N, C-alpha and C positions, 0 to 999 in steps of 0.2 A: 590445450588442456581439455580433457574430456570430462564427462560427468563424474562427480564423486560417488554416484550411486552405481557406477557401471559393474562393480563386482558384487553388488548386493542382490541376492535372490529374494525378491519381495512378492507379496501377493498382488497380482494384477491380472485383469481379464486378458484373454488372448484376442515537424510542424513548421521565416521571412526575415529579412534584414530589419533591424530595429533602428530607431532614430538616434541621431547623435546625442540628443538630450539624455536618452537612457544610458548611453555609454559614458556619460559624464556624471552619473549619479555618484555622490561623494564616495571615494574609495575607502573611507574609514568604515562605512557600513559593510562593504564587501570584505574588508580586511578582518573585521571583528567577528562577524556572524559565523564564518566557517570555523574560526577557532573555537567559538562557543559550542557549535554543533559537534565538532570533532572531539572536544573535551567531553561533551555530554555522552557521545556514543561510546567512547573508549576509556575514559578516566573518571567515572563517577566517584566522588569523594566517599569513602577513603581509598580511592584508586583501585577498585576492582571492576571487571569488565561489564559493560552494558551494551546490548545491541537494540539495538534499537531500541468491459466484461465479456464468457463464451462457453457454451455447453453444446456438445453434439447430442441432439435429442434422438432417441431411439423409438422406432414404431412399436416396440414391445412394451414401452413404458406408458402407462396411463396415469396422468396426473390426478391426484386426489381432489384437485380443485376443479369444479365444473367450469366449462368453457365460459359461461356468462359472467363468472367472477374474475376472469383474467383481464387486467388492464392492458388492452392492445396498444395504447398510445398514452404515455404519461411523461410530463416533464417534472422530474423529481428534484430539479436543481433550485427552483424557487419555492419558497414557502416560509414557514415559521415553526419555532419550537413551542409546543404547548404542553401543559402539565399532564402527566399520566400517572394515576394512582397505582397502576398495576406494577410499575417498576420493572427491573430487568428479568430476563429468563433464567439467569443463573447468579450465583454469588461466588466470591473469591474462595471460600472454603470448599465449595462443592465441585469446583473445576480445577483439575490438577495440571492444566497446561498453561496457566498464566505465568508469564515471566515475572519474577519477583518485583522488578522495578515498576510494573504496572498494576500490582495488586494493592491498590490504594487503601482499601478498607482494612486489609490485614496489616498494613503498615501504619495504621492509626489515624487516617484522615477522619476528622471528627464530624464534618458536615456530610449529610446523606442526600441533600436536596438535588444534587446533580444527577442522581440515579432516576429521577421521576419526571422525565421529559421524553416526548416523542416528536419526531419530525412530521409535520403536516404539510404536504405539497399543496400548492395554491389551487390547482385545478383537478386533482384526482386523489385517490386514497392510497395510502401506503399501509398494507395490512401488517399486523404483528407477525414476526418470524415464526414459521411452522417447521420445526426440525424434521418431522416425518415427511413433509412434502419435499424438502430439500434432498433428503436421503433417497426418496423414491425417484426423483428426477435424475439423480446422479448414479443410480444403480449400475454396477459394472463399469464405472468410469474412473479415470485418473484426473484429478484436479490438482494443478500446480500453482502456487503463489511464488512469483519470481521478482526479486528486486532488493530493496534496502530494508531497514528495520521497520518501515511502514508496512511493507508486505508482510513481515513477520507479525506485526501488531494486528493486522486484519485477519491473518490466518488464525492466530490464537483466539481472537474473538469468535470466529466461526466455529472452531473446535469446541469452545465452551458452550455456544448456542446449540450445537448438535449433541453434546454429551448428555443433555437432559433426556434425549430419546434413544441414543445408542452410544456406548462407550468405545472410543477409539483405542487401538493398540499401537504403541510406538514400536515400529519394526526396524527403523534405521535411524542412526544419528552419527554425524561426522563433521569434521572441520572444527576450526577454533570456535569455541562457545556454541557448539552444535548448530552451526549456521546452515547445515543441510540435514533435514529431518524428514521422516516419512511415517505416516500413520495409516492403519488399515481398519476399515469398518467391516467386520466379518458379516454382520447382519445383512449388508447390501452389496458386498464385494466392491467397496469403494476404497480407492487409494487417494490420500491427500498429502502432498509434498510441499516443502518450502525450500527454495534455492536462493542462496545469498548471491546477488549480482547487482551491486548498487548503481551500475551504469547500464546494464543490459548488454552493452557492447563489451568487447575485450578491454580489460583494465588491469593495471598493476597498482595496487593500493600502497600508499606510503606507510612506512614503518619507522620506528624510532632509530633503527640502524641505517636506514637508506636515505634517499633524497626526500626533501620536505615537501613533496608534491606527488599527486597521483599522475599516472600516465594512462591516457585513453587512446584506443585505436578505433576510430569512429567508423571504419568501413568493415569491421569484423564483429560479428555477434559473439557473445561470450559462450563458448562451448560447454562451460560447466553446467549450463541448463539446456542449451540448444542441442547438445548431443542426445538428449533424452526426448526430443520433440516428437518422434514417431510414436512414443508410448503415452503421450499426453492428449487428453480429449478436450480439456478446458483449462485455460491459463489466465491468471490475473497478474498483470504487470504493474509494478508500482515503484517509481523512482522520483528523484527530485533533489532532496536535500544534499546529497553527496556532490552535486554539480557546483555547489557553492565553495567547495574546498579548493585550495591551490592545485593546479593541474597543468600538464603539458599535453597538447592534443596532436595526434598523428593521423594522417590519411596516407595509406600506403607506407612508403618509407620516408615520407616528407613530414617535417614538423609544420602543422597548420598554424599554430600559435599557442598561447597559454592564457591562463587566468591567474592573476596575482602571483607572478613569479619574479620578484625583484632579484637582480643578480644574474639572471639568465638572459641571453641575447635573443629573446623571442618576442614576437608581436603580441601585445595584450589584446585579446578578442572577446573577453568576457565569457559568459557561459550560456546565454540564451540560444544562439545559433548552434552551439555544441549539443545542447539538450535536444534540439530539433533533429539534428543529424543522427543522434543516437536512437531516437524513437523511429525515425525513418528507416534506418538500417535494420532495426529489430522487427518492425512490421513487414518489411520487404522479405526478411528471412522466413517469417511465419507464412507469408503468402507463397513464396517460392517452394518451400519444403513441404508445406501441408495443404496448400490451396487445392491442388489437384489430387491429393492423396485420397485413397478410397475411404478412409475414416474421417478426413477433414479435421478441422479444429475450430473451436469457438473461443474468442479472446476478449478480455476486458483490459483497458488501461485505466487504472485508478488515478484520478487527477490529483494535483499537488495538494498536500495537507498543510495548512498554515500553522506556524508556531505563534505563540501568544506571550512573548517576553515583554513585560511592561517596565521592568527595572533591571538592575544588574543580575546576571544569571546565578551568581553565588551569594546573593543577599536575600533576606526575608522579603517576601512580597513580589517575587519575579512574575508570577501569574496568580494573583490573589483572588480573582473573581469567583463567586459561588453560584452565579446564575447565567443563563444564556443572554446574549444580546437580543434586544427586541427587533422586530422587523423594521428595517430601515435605519437602525442605530449604528451599524458598522458596514461601511462600504468595502466591496472587494476592489482593491486597487494595488498599484505598485507591483512588486515582484510576485506576490501571490497571484494577481490577475494575469501577469505575463506568462508565468510558468503554466498556469491552467490553459491559457489561450493556445500556447504552442502544442500542448498535448491534445487538446480537442481538435485543432486544425489538422494535425498529423493523422489522427484517427479518421477524420472525415476524408482526407486525401486517400488513405489506404482503403477505405470502404469503396470509394469510387473506382480504384484500380482493381478491386477484387469482386465487383458486383456481378461478374459473369460466373463466379465460382459458387456452385450450389451448396457446398459443404464447408464454406468458410464464412464465419460470422464474427463481427467485430463491433464493439461498442465502447464508448467512454463511460466509465463509472464516475460521473461528474459530482464529486463530493466536496469541492473546494468551498463553495459558498455556505453550505450547511455546516461545514466544519469550522469555518471562520466565525460563525455565530456561537461557538461553544468554548469560550475562554476558560470556563469552569471545569472542563473535562480532562485536564492534564494532571499527572501526578504531582507536579510542583515539588515541594520538599519531601513529599511522601514516596519519592522514588527509593528512599531508604527507610528502614523500620524506625518508627517513633523518633523522628529527628529532634523533637523538643523535650525528650524525657528528662534531660538534665538542664533545662532552661534553653534560651535562644543563643546558639553559638554565633560567633562573629561571621563565620562563613557557613552558608547553607546552600548546597548545590540544589538546583531546581531543574526538573524536566518539564519544560513547557512546550515540548515537541510531540512526544508520544501521548497515547491516550490511556486513561484508566480502564481497567477491565473489572466489572462491566462498565460501560460508558458510551459516549456518543459514537464511537467507531462501530458499535453493533448495528447502527443504522445503515452503514455501508453495506453490510451483508443482507439486511432486509431488502435494499434496493437490488442487490445482486440477485437474490431469489426471484424478485418480481420480473426482472428481465429474462431470467432462465424460464420462468413460467410462460412468458409471452412467446419466447422462441419455441418452446415445446408445443404450445397451442398452434402457432403458425405452421410448424412441421406437420402436425396431424391434420390440419385443414387441407394441406396439399395432397394428402394420401387419397 
């Protein structure tokens, strides 16, 4: 299957084997969490649909930020959340691209404290997002977000952050629930797209009428986005949660194994090594197709974003916290740590394989730890408008996976901009 954008005339410039102990983690967890996530993605009560780094720097672009202000080396992964009286760059009523389920304020969330925090890295500064700087650095470029509903969540955050400086025009939408969309910033000739590809590799998603599992083809990249690769300058890849769902895995014509497939005569292999293979296949495709390309490509892999379910997903209080965790209060461990580690390791391996390529840059957008510390940043019951208008119902569906907009996910794009600024600075130093 090719790109869903192929007929659209749009504006555009011319990670290792895991120990036996991990494989023996109680299957009740693996059985229940995919069901919760699948229900959350596709059947929010009352059962209508919910879905959910790399820049090629140009010598003609001069960053508005002076060289001396660019952090040439910064570990953004360790730090703490500190209060910020300034609050977010945008609000739910001023930004028209927020998915309803993440517009927490408009849906009646009463507490506003979660809006007034900023991430403070331990050893360096993370400046407030500058929309004009981002737009200047992406002038004449095509930025694509590719992945699951976390990719969509991050994309919509970025569009809201940019909208205060320049209004984007929606120039294409297609697919179920508009899973493929494209915006154009006429002021800077920038195209920003989102591609639905929850595995990055070729996959057949389960439907109500078909098998009760996904099918993944781990040695083939998903051409729904890869077919457009030549026209993409910067790509942000974001996957993870869909690998928890029941699935059968293929390499070539052979069944490699499956995850949670009772009744099928396949070997249970879990999903960790499968995630690794999917990322490896994806990054290899980027290197092979774009590494020696005259335009090159710059890519980010956004690391796994933890969920914060503390109770039953359909009961009051599933993710009730209203403040971030303090430094040291919440450890990164278990599945969250393992998913992140695989992604970071595969990015580092791909960087080693591509280090001879001048126009290919790759970085992990390592947001797992800072996101883990924000249990207060999810819609929870406010994924639906005013859920308690008529009292507290017996069943209250909660979204403790995606992020409110505005919210902590805006920080991901602040870090994204800082890495792009660093790359631009390094490019101009070589000239």
